[in-house]
N, C-alpha and C positions, 0 to 999 in steps of 0.2 A: 775267958779271955776277952770277949767283946766288951764286957763291962770296963775293962782297963783301957781300952782304946776308943771307946765311943765318944769321948770328949776331944779327941785329937783330930787334926786337919791332915788330910792326905796331900802329899806333894811329890814331885819328881825332881831328881837331881841327875846331872850328867857327870860321870867321873870316868877317868881313863881305865883301860882294862887292867893295868898293873895294880892300881889302887883298889879296884873292885875285887881282884883276886886276893890281895892282902887282907882286905876287910872281911871277906868270906872265911879266910883261914883263921883270922883272929876270933871271929864270932864262933867258929866251929870249936876252936881250942877252949873257949870260955863256956861253950854249950849254951850260947845265947843267940837269939835271932839277930840277923844283920841290922834290921830296923832299930833294935834296942841299942846296938853299938853306935849307930849313926845318931840317934837321939841324944845319947850320953855325950858324944863328942861335940855335937852342936851346942848342947846346954853348957858344957865346960867352956867352949870358945866364947859364947855370948856373955857368960859370967865374967870371964877374964877381960873382955873388951869393956864391959860395963864398969868393972873395977878400975880399969886404966883411966877412966874419965874421958871427957870430950877431947877431940884432937886439938892440939895447940894451933893457935892462929898466929904463928910466928911472922906472917907476912904483913900483919896489921901495922901501919905507920912506918913501913920501911922506906917509903918514898916521900918523906917529909920535905915539903917545898919551902917552908918558911912563910907561906902565905896563909892568911886566915880566911880568904874568900874562895878557896878551891871548891868547896861543896856547892856554893851558889853559882860559880862560873864554870863548872865541870864541862859542860858541852862546848862552851866557847874555847876553853883551853885544849880540850881533846881534839876538836875538829878544826882548829886554827890552821894546822898544817895540811889538812885534807881539802881545803878550798881549792876549786879549780883555778889554775893559773892561766893567764892569757897565753894563747898559743901563738907561736911565731909562724909566720907564713912559710910554707915549705918551698925550698929552692928547687931548682932543677937537679935531678940526679945526674951525677957524672958518670 
């Protein structure tokens, strides 16, 4: 058995009690170790995510301003509204 796991990395996961119980039951029914079930499930998940491709960047260019100099002037444009305003003198409270 050691020969089959010597190349693997040990890790710890936290799962709720209900999932842990169902996982143990599943492994018992299949007569397999819990760790083997977890490895298989993780491998399937990673494979599916890889096959799905990179996440869509649907937010790119949604804020088109019509200006061509936005990248060069980004700080000026972003911080223009954040400049401190002159304070008005406080009057007496009524």
